[in-house]
Steps between C-alpha positions, in 0.01 A plus 500: 500500500865469610741309275813331633816628332612161386184459293462855385607458139308185446183637656525830314520306175202283602302808620580681167371205300195470728422873468522488122271194496262682736497807279428279197203350678371841613536676171395219268236345732251777430509471122505114509191526728321705238623295204385180671130589472475759220452225238185374688320838480274679255686762297382844377676671209366862458558775250391831649499840317429796713351820345578793732252732335190278548645313810408171334668169430485287186581146612542151374539210750602134433418278788650150513253372760582182685221307666629460854169356627368143519218585260485480119412862416272590221527876553722755673398820678700817515450801732441830321576736790502826300128469441438584860616853397266538210199733470200292617693263739278367780718621787753776561872396511550734802289569812308824525751633757788456253313631197649851477847378576477241228353734239661843564436602141137376486349161416671301230441163344709217364436165352630196311366405155556152367572527124585140400561160661673202338537143640788296358540756219133460404293816518223472752149649445328732744163390618253727668222248526594358840218582730640416851670805660728295737515145371673239706750257346237222497243726336736589216591132459129420457468766227807361323374148518164609355665704226358827633858610533741393230868429512732789423262771619547780762282746682525765767269442794520460877328702763603836346665429159805403701577157358621377157378148426698307243350172377766247399504303173565173690524423881826594661612221728714539812861609432412580130554847347291704266604827318252787520555831329302804619514837327358787705499872557513671838397854600653631819282717722633820657495365851760458787465125515678167412371541153493855357702815463556788734675832484848343532480130421328246273409180698443197273391217727225239472458610146513181292285182477642277769386140545260439792616246761310170474378391848250233616368423156471854367685815406524768767326795335482742795396853410714813552425667838601830654586319824841345519688345211251296295750285316587130478735341248747220443875529450594542130789608277493831307682629197390860425588728210418850607500792258486844660611860440873553547452754787347245738686305768347166593480297825378152436455140617801297381810609311559710193710264286540728202414854379478642152474877429315649210452869404254582771415156637666219686433123512562322823519124511406383855524154646339392821489134593307334780297805603132538595428782257667782308492876563657818372536859627629767263586868547680779324605640845664191659835523678659162589721384784618147528705261721577134459427270793637152437381411154214749496516854363263717705390804299309797632303716256381835626400847382416690824672329793738716702606198702584278200824362652309393814232339287753293311680416831166381643428289190837328516463434873151354452619274225797372705287450813219308337748290303676405828192471719263321264681365198706598199382756244574317176484786250769727363298822517270683743359845403343738743303773332365835615180533297154659481288265699182538702607267778821482699672228284454194293698185431583335167777245423838670519320830512327706775299819491539770761255790477645848470208617716661340808681803618607389848853360476448227760171383331670504162769270627244275660320467164829391335556230763142373485489476121844323488370250757228426247765362268492201738132506598298517176761531228686180585257321729174587324140491615165632388517857629125522415403222738772495757641847519617447862721211389750727323416841650499392863826304464661792302392747766646288774822439298532878483481514878769232527722715273465793749570266788836410343582860388502723806647788294149566372383568860175315446420285808330162423316484835362846453384417144319185628343685789374774272364241257297339778363837616406620148342164412280495812404862448396421145292202606337700786407790273375261224277317747349827619423602136415166335424265791676166465827515310639222284859440604557178297810514283463267205247712319488601132578865448143573395376383844671775687268798564775758476861529408571597865346173617716310255813670625430431866418138439761402239789727604461571869328186629714289268817655645371443856426140420866436405638698794286304746617171338865611535444561865357145538758300300803722570697731271745240364233241425280764335789605271546132411129482416543786255807347346341157458177649367689709249725208392209264458273726301711755315391536136170344584149611616377427847187508713480553882495128540841473339639760742345332800631150403844638438515679841362186672775291337772735617374549862369144531191660656134488417431861398173451316276620787728799551480609138127422475415717799673798333380435146142439595481804725460330827816612671469798740793740486558643849835684489 
């Protein structure tokens, strides 16, 4: 903008004040956004002691649980994800095709053992007399009302010993809090997975009792599944005291606010507010590169990446692009971690996995971009990845393509990617029909309803991505971007369903899109490209 000489001094002064004010808004807006809602969330305070010899955790967890429902709760359910890795679990945590890659050193087991539970500082008693394997909320209420279940009891149940049920002393009314303390031990399996240890790293994710989301009159107690990411949780605050050997470096959700060294141990105090869950990756072999983008420090942890500078550069570009294109990233840290992992990558709040088995440089960078996009779609705008996998995976996959479309230096052509996606999807459907007859192409299915992991990938990732590309062609690129921005702004830090996304997109485009989405979701659309 040109400035007339006569007004130069005045305007420079005004501009300087405006710029300072703008910077204050930019660099304080994020923290105030977090601070605005953190007091309304449940809070987890955890003490974790890691034994390197046994690869086990001794843990204590205090949960200040807030009833964010419209129901007076008489009990609370917690997921016990590590029990999916135990000896005797009903289903494998990996598909048969990934078995050897996941267990390079042979089959190994892990688990979680609940030692003690207290409610409001009163020790609860464990009951093993409850006869229903998968009780609904109403069934437990009937047992409580008939005194077959007593106040201040707990038990482990669910479909596969995957749920901790804690019976409250008195009903917890909406917006009230209750303090629950859980002492537990965790054994890590020797597996290249989200939860477990490999030859280079220790992955500690989905390891603690985490409160189930309460939906439609009951807690969502979905079972672990080898397809997709079988997780669903509410935003919460975390304060974690992690005691580990001194020779480990740690990548984690949140910020290390203090560190204390002992003779051969170190104690890290970690704070993570307004995040969907909490995860850690540790290694004795980590190297670290970092760069600050705006208010966020991007850290890259690696042990075997010859292109580490490129990987950090890709991470910073992805963070900048998605912040500009979708909405601001409100956290002060983002860690990208090379780790022993059976799949390409995995997202956690402020933390993403990239498998060291991804040896192709271009593919490695693509994983980084995809998993960072998940910071928006799943980590901030949450959904049941068990029931609506396409909702975050399809949108994340398409956001990755949009990144490439705006970064020609990666030499990845958007139109070629879309064309290849149509071809591969149609080939998969054609081959599946020849082998199995009619193929179910509906998208809003539970993970357990997919016949194979490959079917899940083609429906949730590929078809989901094509859904959003087709919509962008219909409404136009600018309006589609506005749809993403409004959707993110309306639902960040919340959980959504497909209906929420559809309603948000309809509001932005001022167009009835229900039939469009229904045809894709229900499997009626024919993909011809």
